[in-house]
VEXVEX-805468 format. One record per residue: z, y, x of N, C-alpha, C in turn. Coordinates in steps of 0.05 Angstrom, whole numbers, always signed. Each point is the difference from the previous one (the first is absolute). Layout:
<pados>
<pado <Z Y X> <Z Y X> <Z Y X>>,
...
</pados>
This chain:
<pados>
<pado <-241 +209 +236> <+22 -13 -12> <+26 +9 +15>>,
<pado <+19 +9 -15> <+25 +9 +13> <+17 -24 +8>>,
<pado <+20 +6 +16> <+18 -21 +10> <+15 -13 -24>>,
<pado <+8 +17 -19> <+15 -10 -23> <-17 -19 -16>>,
<pado <-25 +7 -5> <-18 -18 -16> <-4 -26 +15>>,
<pado <-3 +1 +26> <-4 -24 +16> <+24 -18 -2>>,
<pado <+24 +11 +2> <+24 -16 -2> <+4 -12 -28>>,
<pado <-7 +15 -20> <+1 -11 -28> <-20 -23 -3>>,
<pado <-23 +3 +12> <-19 -22 -2> <+10 -25 +15>>,
<pado <+13 +4 +23> <+13 -22 +14> <+20 -14 -18>>,
<pado <+16 +16 -14> <+20 -11 -18> <-13 -15 -23>>,
<pado <-22 +10 -10> <-14 -14 -22> <-11 -27 +10>>,
<pado <-9 -1 +25> <-9 -25 +11> <+23 -20 +2>>,
<pado <+24 +10 +7> <+23 -17 +2> <+9 -10 -28>>,
<pado <-5 +16 -21> <+7 -8 -27> <-17 -24 -9>>,
<pado <-23 -3 +11> <-18 -22 -9> <+9 -27 +11>>,
<pado <+17 +0 +20> <+9 -25 +12> <+23 -11 -17>>,
<pado <+1 -26 +0> <+21 -14 -14> <+24 -5 +19>>,
<pado <+19 +17 -1> <+24 -3 +16> <+22 +18 -12>>,
<pado <+24 -2 +12> <+22 +16 -11> <-4 +30 +7>>,
<pado <+13 +17 -15> <-2 +29 +6> <+10 +7 +27>>,
<pado <+21 -13 +9> <+11 +6 +26> <-20 -8 +22>>,
<pado <-14 -22 -3> <-20 -8 +20> <-24 +19 +0>>,
<pado <-8 +9 -24> <-22 +20 -2> <+8 +26 +14>>,
<pado <+25 +9 -4> <+9 +24 +13> <+2 -3 +30>>,
<pado <+9 -24 +8> <+2 -5 +29> <-28 +1 +14>>,
<pado <-19 -12 -13> <-28 +1 +12> <-10 +28 +0>>,
<pado <+4 +15 -22> <-9 +28 -1> <+15 +17 +21>>,
<pado <+25 -5 +3> <+16 +15 +20> <-11 -3 +28>>,
<pado <-7 -25 +7> <-12 -5 +26> <-26 +15 +4>>,
<pado <-17 -1 -21> <-26 +14 +2> <+3 +30 +3>>,
<pado <+19 +11 -15> <+5 +29 +1> <+11 +8 +27>>,
<pado <+20 -15 +9> <+13 +7 +26> <-20 +0 +23>>,
<pado <-20 -17 -1> <-20 -2 +21> <-21 +22 -1>>,
<pado <-7 +9 -24> <-23 +17 -3> <+6 +29 -7>>,
<pado <+25 +7 -7> <+6 +27 -8> <+23 +11 +17>>,
<pado <-4 +24 +9> <+21 +13 +17> <+24 +7 -17>>,
<pado <+24 +2 +12> <+24 +7 -16> <-2 +27 -15>>,
<pado <-14 +19 +12> <-3 +26 -14> <-17 -3 -25>>,
<pado <-21 -16 +3> <-17 -5 -24> <+14 -17 -20>>,
<pado <+17 -18 +9> <+16 -16 -19> <+17 +18 -17>>,
<pado <+14 +19 +12> <+17 +19 -15> <-17 +16 -20>>,
<pado <-23 +9 +9> <-17 +16 -18> <-10 -17 -24>>,
<pado <-8 -25 +6> <-10 -17 -22> <+23 -6 -19>>,
<pado <+24 -5 +10> <+22 -7 -17> <+7 +24 -18>>,
<pado <+0 +24 +11> <+6 +24 -17> <-22 +4 -21>>,
<pado <-25 -5 +8> <-22 +4 -19> <+1 -21 -22>>,
<pado <+7 -25 +6> <+1 -20 -20> <+24 +4 -19>>,
<pado <+23 +8 +12> <+24 +5 -17> <-5 +23 -20>>,
<pado <-15 +20 +9> <-7 +22 -17> <-20 -8 -21>>,
<pado <-18 -18 +7> <-22 -8 -17> <+8 -22 -20>>,
<pado <+20 -16 +7> <+8 -22 -17> <+15 +10 -24>>,
<pado <-12 -4 -24> <+14 +9 -24> <+24 -17 -7>>,
<pado <+21 +13 -9> <+24 -15 -7> <+8 +6 -29>>,
<pado <-17 -8 -18> <+7 +2 -29> <+6 -28 -11>>,
<pado <+8 -1 -24> <+9 -25 -13> <-23 -21 +0>>,
<pado <-24 +9 -8> <-22 -19 -2> <-8 -11 +27>>,
<pado <-1 +17 +21> <-8 -9 +26> <+21 -18 +13>>,
<pado <+25 +4 -7> <+21 -19 +10> <-4 -27 -12>>,
<pado <-7 -1 -26> <-5 -26 -13> <-25 -13 +12>>,
<pado <-21 +16 +5> <-24 -11 +13> <+6 -11 +27>>,
<pado <+17 +13 +15> <+7 -9 +27> <+13 -27 -1>>,
<pado <+17 -5 -20> <+15 -25 -2> <-15 -22 -15>>,
<pado <-14 +8 -22> <-11 -19 -18> <-29 +7 -8>>,
<pado <-17 +3 +19> <-28 +8 -5> <-14 -20 -19>>,
<pado <+4 -26 +5> <-14 -20 -16> <+10 +0 -29>>,
<pado <+26 +3 -3> <+12 -1 -27> <-9 +24 -17>>,
<pado <-4 +22 +12> <-9 +24 -14> <-29 -3 -9>>,
<pado <-17 -12 +17> <-28 -3 -6> <-6 -24 -19>>,
<pado <+18 -19 -2> <-5 -24 -16> <-6 +5 -29>>,
<pado <+14 +18 -14> <-8 +4 -28> <-28 +11 -4>>,
<pado <-9 +16 +19> <-27 +11 -1> <-21 -22 +5>>,
<pado <+6 -19 +18> <-18 -22 +4> <-1 -17 -26>>,
<pado <+23 -2 -14> <+1 -15 -25> <-17 +14 -22>>,
<pado <+1 +26 -1> <-16 +15 -19> <-30 -4 +6>>,
<pado <-7 +1 +26> <-28 -5 +7> <-9 -28 -8>>,
<pado <+17 -20 +4> <-7 -27 -7> <-2 -4 -30>>,
<pado <+18 +12 -15> <-1 -3 -29> <-25 +14 -11>>,
<pado <-6 +23 +11> <-25 +14 -9> <-24 -16 +5>>,
<pado <-1 -14 +23> <-23 -17 +6> <+0 -24 -19>>,
<pado <+23 -12 -5> <+1 -23 -17> <-8 +7 -29>>,
<pado <+11 +22 -11> <-7 +7 -27> <-29 +10 -2>>,
<pado <-9 +13 +21> <-28 +10 +0> <-20 -23 -1>>,
<pado <+7 -21 +14> <-18 -23 +0> <+3 -17 -25>>,
<pado <+25 -6 -8> <+4 -18 -23> <-7 +13 -27>>,
<pado <+5 +25 -3> <-6 +13 -25> <-26 +15 +0>>,
<pado <-14 -2 +22> <-26 +14 +5> <+1 +29 -9>>,
<pado <+21 +13 +9> <+3 +29 -5> <+0 +15 +26>>,
<pado <-22 +14 +5> <-2 +14 +26> <+21 +22 +4>>,
<pado <+12 +9 -22> <+21 +21 +3> <+24 -10 +16>>,
<pado <+5 -26 -2> <+23 -12 +14> <-4 +0 +30>>,
<pado <-25 +3 +9> <-5 +1 +29> <+10 +26 +12>>,
<pado <+5 +20 -17> <+11 +25 +10> <+28 -5 +11>>,
<pado <+16 -16 -14> <+26 -7 +10> <-1 -14 +27>>,
<pado <-21 -17 +3> <-3 -14 +26> <-5 +21 +22>>,
<pado <-17 +19 -5> <-6 +20 +21> <+24 +18 +6>>,
<pado <+13 +9 -22> <+23 +18 +4> <+24 -14 +13>>,
<pado <+6 -24 -10> <+22 -15 +11> <-4 -8 +29>>,
<pado <-25 -9 +6> <-6 -7 +28> <+1 +23 +19>>,
<pado <-11 +23 -10> <+0 +24 +17> <+29 +10 +5>>,
<pado <+17 -1 -21> <+28 +8 +4> <+14 -18 +19>>,
<pado <-4 -26 -2> <+13 -19 +17> <-9 +4 +29>>,
<pado <-25 +4 +5> <-10 +5 +27> <+11 +25 +12>>,
<pado <+1 +22 -16> <+12 +25 +10> <+29 -3 +7>>,
<pado <+15 -14 -17> <+28 -5 +6> <+4 -16 +25>>,
<pado <-17 -21 +3> <+2 -17 +25> <-6 +17 +25>>,
<pado <-21 +16 -2> <-8 +16 +24> <+22 +20 +7>>,
<pado <+11 +13 -20> <+21 +20 +5> <+25 -14 +12>>,
<pado <+8 -22 -11> <+23 -15 +11> <-5 -10 +28>>,
<pado <-24 -8 +5> <-8 -10 +27> <+3 +22 +21>>,
<pado <-10 +24 -7> <+3 +23 +18> <+29 +7 +5>>,
<pado <+15 +1 -22> <+28 +7 +3> <+15 -20 +17>>,
<pado <-6 -25 -4> <+14 -21 +16> <-8 +1 +29>>,
<pado <-26 +6 +6> <-9 +3 +28> <+13 +23 +13>>,
<pado <+2 +23 -14> <+13 +24 +12> <+30 -6 +5>>,
<pado <+12 -13 -18> <+29 -7 +3> <+3 -19 +24>>,
<pado <-18 -18 +4> <+2 -19 +22> <-3 +15 +27>>,
<pado <-18 +20 +1> <-4 +15 +25> <+26 +16 +6>>,
<pado <+12 +12 -21> <+25 +14 +4> <+22 -18 +10>>,
<pado <+2 -24 -11> <+20 -19 +9> <-5 -8 +29>>,
<pado <-25 -5 +8> <-6 -7 +27> <+6 +23 +19>>,
<pado <-6 +24 -7> <+6 +23 +17> <+30 +4 +3>>,
<pado <+15 -5 -22> <+29 +2 +2> <+11 -21 +19>>,
<pado <-10 -24 -1> <+9 -21 +18> <-6 +7 +29>>,
<pado <-24 +12 +5> <-7 +8 +27> <+20 +21 +10>>,
<pado <+7 +20 -17> <+20 +20 +7> <+27 -12 +6>>,
<pado <+9 -19 -17> <+26 -12 +4> <+0 -16 +27>>,
<pado <-21 -14 +6> <-1 -15 +25> <+0 +19 +24>>,
<pado <-14 +22 -3> <+0 +20 +22> <+27 +12 +4>>,
<pado <+15 +5 -21> <+27 +10 +1> <+18 -20 +13>>,
<pado <-3 -25 -7> <+17 -22 +12> <-6 -2 +30>>,
<pado <-25 +2 +7> <-7 -2 +29> <+12 +23 +16>>,
<pado <-1 +24 -12> <+12 +23 +14> <+30 -2 +2>>,
<pado <+13 -10 -21> <+29 -3 +1> <+9 -23 +19>>,
<pado <-17 -20 +3> <+6 -22 +18> <-2 +8 +29>>,
<pado <-17 +20 +6> <-3 +9 +28> <+22 +16 +8>>,
</pados>
């Protein structure tokens, strides 16, 4: 497992906690600062910035992952409801397709958000290092 993948997994673990984004980034920043050398931090940041897609859809996923996936969860629920109530097995296809689309959207948004959080933490580490150098 590469250093980048490890840091993204750390960020995903932080996403599971119920706290503010700034608190999540602060915890992640502390973990990164203790376990990753400054040279590796620069390398990981460059790799993530190059890897992080910046198109319209991904920007929306970064900000509103749940809202984008919600209609697909609704389609899955309606397919299940109509499949059971009207006893039509064809409606269960909507359940499968809607649920699969919602899960894929959630996973993609989760990864994008974790990568963005790592970049923010690395940026904060750099800023604090710059402030420490200028204070000396």
